[in-house]
N, C-alpha and C positions, 0 to 999 in steps of 0.2 A: 544375565542381568535383566531385571524386569523392565519392561518398556511401558511407560505411562502415556507416551505420545506415539501415535502411529505415524511412521514415516515409510512411504512406499515409493518405488521407482516411478518416475514421471511426474511426481508432485512438485509444485513450486513453493519456495519458502523465501522469506525476506527478513533481514535483521533490522535493528533500529536505525542504521545509517542509510537504509535503502538498498543495500546489496541484495540482489535477487539471484537465487540459485535454483537449478532443477536437479532433482535427485536422480542419480544413475543407479549404481549397484550398492547394496549393503552386503559387505563380504562376511565370511565366516569369522573374522577377527573383530566383528562389530564396528567396522569402519564404514562411514558413509562417503561414497564417491559422488561428486556432484559437478555440474558445469555452472560457471558464473555466467549470468545472462545480462547483457547490456544492450539496450535499444532493440530487444527481441532477438539478438544474435548471440551465439555462444562466444564468450570472450576468453574462456580458459577453464582448465580443470582445477579441481580441488578435492581434498579429502580431510576428514577429521573423525574423531571417535563419535559414536552415536550419542553419548552423553553430552559431549561438548556441542554437538550439532543441535540437539533439542533445547539446550540451555541458551543458545545464541539465536536460533531462527524460529520464526512463527510461520505456520502454513498460510499461504495466501488463499483467501476465499475466492469464490467465483466473483468476477467483476460486478455482476448484477447484484449479488448479495452485499458486496461492499458499498455499492452506490446507495442501496436501500438503507444500510446502516448509517451512512454519512448523512443522508437526508434526516434521519432521526436525531442526529447531532445538531441540527439546525441549519444545515447548508441547503436551503431551498430557495427557489425563485422569490423575489421581492424582499428578501432579508437584507440587512446591512450588516457586514462583518468587517473586522480588521484582520487583515492577513498580509504578510510580507511588508509590514510597516505602513500599509495604506488602508484607507477605508473604501470598501467596495459595496456597490449594490449588486446583488446576485440576480442574474437575468435568466438562469436556468437551474434545473436540478442537476446533480452530479451525473456524469456520463463517462464511458470509457474513451480514452484518447491515447493512442500510441502506447498501449500497455500500462498506462497509468490512469488515474481518475482526475477528471478536469471539470470545470464549471465555467459557464459564460458569465462575465462580470464587467461592470463599468466602474472605473475609479471615480471618486468624488471629484466633481469639477471637470470631468473629462466626458466628452460626448461619444467617444469611440468605445465600442464593446471589444473585449478581447477574451481569449480563452486562457484560463489560469489552471495550471496543473496543481493539484492540491499537495501540500507537503506530506511526506510519509507519516509525520507525527499525527496528522489529522486522520489519515487513512487508517492508521493503526489504533486510533483512540478507542477507549473502552466504551461499552454500551452504557446508555443512561445519562451521559453527559450532554449538556446543551451548550451552544455557542452564545456568548453574550452579544447582544445587539450593540453595534458601534455607535 
């Protein structure tokens, strides 16, 4: 079977729901064995065909690369965005936080800053899109 996507042992992947897995072995029957990762800990094993795996999962980039890409989407300090149903002023650029990507922000009308973990949909957004100002 031709492989258009390279999957190697030790790589991390994520699906559209945020499920994160780390690849273990790819056996002679073209089955991908993986471990489900939750909060940086192994939560359980899994396996599926190579084809099903590459159709479901996307390789996770290095966190620094993802942060840079998210900045290009418009998530930068001093911007105003609507996220989680609220309007926020962004106080920082994206940064790694407990295995996810976060940003420091202050909700409209609130004086307290907080750390927001960005939704998977934003982290996985395509290149070239920009965030509309709120």
